[in-house]
GUKOL-605745 format. One record per residue: residue in three letters; y, z, x of N, C-alpha, C in turn; residue number from 1. Coordinates in pm, 1 decimal, padded with zeros to 6 digits, always signed. Last residue first. Layout:
N
code,ny,nz,nx,cay,caz,cax,cy,cz,cx,pos
ALA,Y,Z,X,Y,Z,X,Y,Z,X,NUM
...
***
This chain:
92
code,ny,nz,nx,cay,caz,cax,cy,cz,cx,pos
UNK,+03119.4,+01483.8,+02904.3,+02983.5,+01537.4,+02921.4,+02903.5,+01454.8,+03016.1,92
UNK,+03456.4,+01581.5,+02915.5,+03354.3,+01477.6,+02935.0,+03220.1,+01543.0,+02959.9,91
UNK,+03632.8,+01789.8,+02904.4,+03607.1,+01717.7,+02781.8,+03505.5,+01606.6,+02794.5,90
UNK,+03766.7,+01752.2,+03233.1,+03742.9,+01834.0,+03114.6,+03720.4,+01745.6,+02994.1,89
UNK,+03588.5,+01551.1,+03474.1,+03710.8,+01585.8,+03397.9,+03674.4,+01668.8,+03275.8,88
UNK,+03374.8,+01689.0,+03721.7,+03389.7,+01610.4,+03599.7,+03520.7,+01648.8,+03531.2,87
UNK,+03348.5,+01671.9,+04064.6,+03414.0,+01739.2,+03953.4,+03425.2,+01645.4,+03835.9,86
UNK,+03164.3,+01720.8,+04353.9,+03182.1,+01636.6,+04236.1,+03240.1,+01718.7,+04122.7,85
UNK,+03092.2,+01849.0,+04581.3,+03235.2,+01838.2,+04553.5,+03265.0,+01749.4,+04434.2,84
UNK,+02820.2,+01828.2,+04597.2,+02879.8,+01962.0,+04594.6,+03026.1,+01958.6,+04552.4,83
UNK,+02790.9,+01547.5,+04619.9,+02746.2,+01617.1,+04498.7,+02809.1,+01755.9,+04486.3,82
UNK,+02887.4,+01501.7,+04879.8,+02955.9,+01443.0,+04765.1,+02918.0,+01514.2,+04635.7,81
UNK,+02697.6,+01646.0,+05026.8,+02839.9,+01677.4,+05038.9,+02916.4,+01624.5,+04917.9,80
UNK,+02464.9,+01503.8,+04955.6,+02479.3,+01644.7,+04917.8,+02625.2,+01688.3,+04923.6,79
UNK,+02514.8,+01258.9,+05080.5,+02503.0,+01264.5,+04934.5,+02521.3,+01407.4,+04884.3,78
UNK,+02505.8,+01347.4,+05344.6,+02629.3,+01287.0,+05293.6,+02628.9,+01293.7,+05140.7,77
UNK,+02241.2,+01427.4,+05354.1,+02346.4,+01527.7,+05374.5,+02481.7,+01476.3,+05325.8,76
UNK,+02111.2,+01187.1,+05321.4,+02093.6,+01288.6,+05217.8,+02198.4,+01398.2,+05231.7,75
UNK,+02181.0,+01056.1,+05559.9,+02238.8,+01010.3,+05433.7,+02220.6,+01112.1,+05321.3,74
UNK,+02268.9,+01244.5,+05840.8,+02160.1,+01203.5,+05751.8,+02222.6,+01167.0,+05616.8,73
UNK,+02468.0,+01138.7,+06109.9,+02459.6,+01210.9,+05983.4,+02341.7,+01156.7,+05904.3,72
UNK,+02544.1,+01176.5,+06457.2,+02473.6,+01110.2,+06348.6,+02467.9,+01201.4,+06226.8,71
UNK,+02727.6,+01111.5,+06749.9,+02706.4,+01199.1,+06635.3,+02644.3,+01117.2,+06522.8,70
UNK,+02725.1,+01098.7,+07104.8,+02700.7,+01030.7,+06976.8,+02668.3,+01131.2,+06867.5,69
UNK,+02735.1,+01224.0,+07344.2,+02862.3,+01212.1,+07272.7,+02845.2,+01148.0,+07134.8,68
UNK,+02423.5,+01367.0,+07320.9,+02532.2,+01334.7,+07412.6,+02662.4,+01333.8,+07335.5,67
UNK,+02365.2,+01369.3,+07001.9,+02292.1,+01333.7,+07123.3,+02397.3,+01285.1,+07221.9,66
UNK,+02369.7,+01564.5,+06717.0,+02448.6,+01512.4,+06827.8,+02357.7,+01489.5,+06946.8,65
UNK,+02368.4,+01560.9,+06364.6,+02292.0,+01566.8,+06489.1,+02380.2,+01507.9,+06597.8,64
UNK,+02494.6,+01760.5,+06090.3,+02495.0,+01645.0,+06179.7,+02401.2,+01669.3,+06296.8,63
UNK,+02620.6,+01854.9,+05766.9,+02525.2,+01872.7,+05877.2,+02526.5,+01745.7,+05962.8,62
UNK,+02936.5,+01948.6,+05652.9,+02839.9,+01840.2,+05667.4,+02750.0,+01869.4,+05788.2,61
UNK,+03074.8,+02186.6,+05656.3,+03069.6,+02111.6,+05530.1,+02965.0,+02001.0,+05534.0,60
UNK,+03129.3,+02343.5,+05873.8,+02993.9,+02345.4,+05819.7,+02980.4,+02272.0,+05687.2,59
UNK,+03366.0,+02324.0,+06002.7,+03362.3,+02413.6,+05886.6,+03223.2,+02422.6,+05823.4,58
UNK,+03304.1,+02128.9,+06193.0,+03340.0,+02264.1,+06237.8,+03329.1,+02365.9,+06124.0,57
UNK,+03268.3,+01907.0,+06021.8,+03156.1,+01956.9,+06103.1,+03182.4,+02101.1,+06145.7,56
UNK,+03525.6,+01884.8,+05915.3,+03412.7,+01907.0,+05824.8,+03290.9,+01959.2,+05900.9,55
UNK,+03668.2,+01832.6,+06153.8,+03695.6,+01953.9,+06075.4,+03579.4,+01986.5,+05982.5,54
UNK,+03561.5,+01580.7,+06219.5,+03545.1,+01694.1,+06310.3,+03567.3,+01825.9,+06237.4,53
UNK,+03655.1,+01431.0,+06002.4,+03510.1,+01446.0,+06022.7,+03481.8,+01565.0,+06114.3,52
UNK,+03928.7,+01449.9,+06056.5,+03875.2,+01506.6,+05932.8,+03724.7,+01529.1,+05945.8,51
UNK,+03939.9,+01310.5,+06300.9,+03979.2,+01451.6,+06295.2,+03924.7,+01518.9,+06169.8,50
UNK,+03873.7,+01052.5,+06228.5,+03785.2,+01125.7,+06319.7,+03813.2,+01275.8,+06311.8,49
UNK,+03944.7,+01012.4,+05872.9,+03974.9,+01001.3,+06015.3,+03870.9,+01077.1,+06097.8,48
UNK,+03770.6,+00835.4,+05606.0,+03836.3,+00951.6,+05665.3,+03863.4,+00925.9,+05813.3,47
UNK,+03594.6,+00691.8,+05434.5,+03737.0,+00657.2,+05446.8,+03819.3,+00777.5,+05494.8,46
UNK,+03325.7,+00717.4,+05424.0,+03402.7,+00820.9,+05356.5,+03553.7,+00792.9,+05357.0,45
UNK,+03250.4,+00485.9,+05570.2,+03194.5,+00513.2,+05437.7,+03281.2,+00610.1,+05358.4,44
UNK,+03388.3,+00519.7,+05813.2,+03415.1,+00403.6,+05728.6,+03369.6,+00429.0,+05585.1,43
UNK,+03272.0,+00755.6,+05908.4,+03417.1,+00747.1,+05890.2,+03453.0,+00633.7,+05795.3,42
UNK,+03002.9,+00671.8,+05923.2,+03041.5,+00782.9,+05836.2,+03191.4,+00778.6,+05805.8,41
UNK,+03015.9,+00477.2,+06120.7,+02977.9,+00437.4,+05984.8,+03016.9,+00545.4,+05883.1,40
UNK,+03086.5,+00646.6,+06335.2,+03175.0,+00536.5,+06296.2,+03144.7,+00489.8,+06154.0,39
UNK,+02865.7,+00819.9,+06355.7,+02996.6,+00872.3,+06316.9,+03089.4,+00761.3,+06268.0,38
UNK,+02572.9,+00659.5,+06209.6,+02650.7,+00718.2,+06319.0,+02789.6,+00757.0,+06268.4,37
UNK,+02317.2,+00760.2,+05982.0,+02429.3,+00673.4,+06015.9,+02506.7,+00740.3,+06128.8,36
UNK,+01970.1,+00758.4,+05898.3,+02083.9,+00820.2,+05966.0,+02192.8,+00715.7,+05986.4,35
UNK,+01714.9,+00804.3,+05668.1,+01818.5,+00713.9,+05716.5,+01933.8,+00794.0,+05777.1,34
UNK,+01541.2,+00966.8,+05545.9,+01506.6,+00926.3,+05681.3,+01615.7,+00841.8,+05745.8,33
UNK,+01632.7,+00995.4,+05291.6,+01642.1,+01113.4,+05378.1,+01606.9,+01082.0,+05522.4,32
UNK,+01575.1,+00741.7,+05180.9,+01712.8,+00776.8,+05215.5,+01722.4,+00897.1,+05308.6,31
UNK,+01292.0,+00582.4,+05336.6,+01345.5,+00674.9,+05236.7,+01486.2,+00714.9,+05278.9,30
UNK,+01186.9,+00257.3,+05384.3,+01262.2,+00368.9,+05440.6,+01319.0,+00455.1,+05328.6,29
UNK,+00862.2,+00159.6,+05295.6,+01005.6,+00151.1,+05267.7,+01075.9,+00277.1,+05318.0,28
UNK,+00595.4,+00193.8,+05314.7,+00668.3,+00176.9,+05439.4,+00818.8,+00174.6,+05419.9,27
UNK,+00515.8,+00205.0,+05050.7,+00494.3,+00323.6,+05133.3,+00570.0,+00314.9,+05265.6,26
UNK,+00582.9,-00054.2,+04963.6,+00646.4,+00063.0,+04902.8,+00632.6,+00184.7,+04992.9,25
UNK,+00413.3,-00211.2,+05119.6,+00558.8,-00227.9,+05128.7,+00632.4,-00107.0,+05073.0,24
UNK,+00161.0,-00120.4,+05031.8,+00201.0,-00103.9,+05171.8,+00351.7,-00113.9,+05188.4,23
UNK,+00170.8,-00206.3,+04763.3,+00160.1,-00063.5,+04793.2,+00201.8,-00034.7,+04937.0,22
UNK,+00175.4,-00483.0,+04802.8,+00288.7,-00416.5,+04737.4,+00287.6,-00267.5,+04768.8,21
UNK,-00079.0,-00513.2,+04917.3,+00040.6,-00553.2,+04991.7,+00164.5,-00485.0,+04934.6,20
UNK,-00241.3,-00431.4,+04706.4,-00241.7,-00354.2,+04831.6,-00119.2,-00386.8,+04915.7,19
UNK,-00186.0,-00636.8,+04524.9,-00150.8,-00498.6,+04491.1,-00146.4,-00410.4,+04616.2,18
UNK,-00296.7,-00853.8,+04663.4,-00153.0,-00850.1,+04635.8,-00106.6,-00709.3,+04600.8,17
UNK,-00567.8,-00779.3,+04661.7,-00496.1,-00797.6,+04788.3,-00345.8,-00791.5,+04770.0,16
UNK,-00620.8,-00788.1,+04387.5,-00630.5,-00659.9,+04458.9,-00555.6,-00667.9,+04591.7,15
UNK,-00588.6,-01066.5,+04347.3,-00503.8,-00970.2,+04276.8,-00503.5,-00834.7,+04347.9,14
UNK,-00797.1,-01164.9,+04507.0,-00659.3,-01205.6,+04533.1,-00561.3,-01106.0,+04470.6,13
UNK,-01018.2,-01053.3,+04377.7,-00989.7,-01014.9,+04516.6,-00846.0,-01050.4,+04555.5,12
UNK,-00993.0,-01192.1,+04129.9,-00987.9,-01045.5,+04135.2,-00950.1,-00998.7,+04275.1,11
UNK,-01030.4,-01455.4,+04213.6,-00904.3,-01417.4,+04149.6,-00885.6,-01266.4,+04152.9,10
UNK,-01294.7,-01437.1,+04312.1,-01185.1,-01475.9,+04401.1,-01049.4,-01435.5,+04343.5,9
UNK,-01435.5,-01370.4,+04078.8,-01436.7,-01277.7,+04191.8,-01321.0,-01308.7,+04286.7,8
UNK,-01237.2,-01440.9,+03786.9,-01340.6,-01475.4,+03884.2,-01331.3,-01375.2,+03997.9,7
UNK,-01177.2,-01232.6,+03505.7,-01133.6,-01295.4,+03629.5,-01253.7,-01335.0,+03712.5,6
UNK,-01100.5,-01202.5,+03170.7,-01209.0,-01213.0,+03268.1,-01157.4,-01290.9,+03387.9,5
UNK,-00953.4,-00980.3,+02955.1,-00927.9,-01090.3,+03047.2,-01038.8,-01089.2,+03150.6,4
UNK,-00946.7,-00892.9,+02609.7,-01006.9,-00878.8,+02742.5,-00975.0,-01002.0,+02825.4,3
UNK,-00720.3,-00745.9,+02385.9,-00776.9,-00868.8,+02438.0,-00828.7,-00846.3,+02579.7,2
UNK,-00747.3,-00528.0,+02118.1,-00714.4,-00545.7,+02258.1,-00789.1,-00668.0,+02309.2,1
***
């Protein structure tokens, strides 16, 4: 194994960069924290307003409503897709 010797300034610079990367990773928005509004949901799923309303009424998709605005958590959208995922026969 080969040893690498750093100057104090180089070491401090490296540690500073690692801390910056760690801060960026910890601040990165997690998918479960991401919400989309109804219009984005309709576009993403390629469905009509009526279909989205039916899915909400049937409890197929969880949502939040503030006044007339409706929001969906991306993890709930992913869960909806996963629940309805079908593999063709003969495929693993």
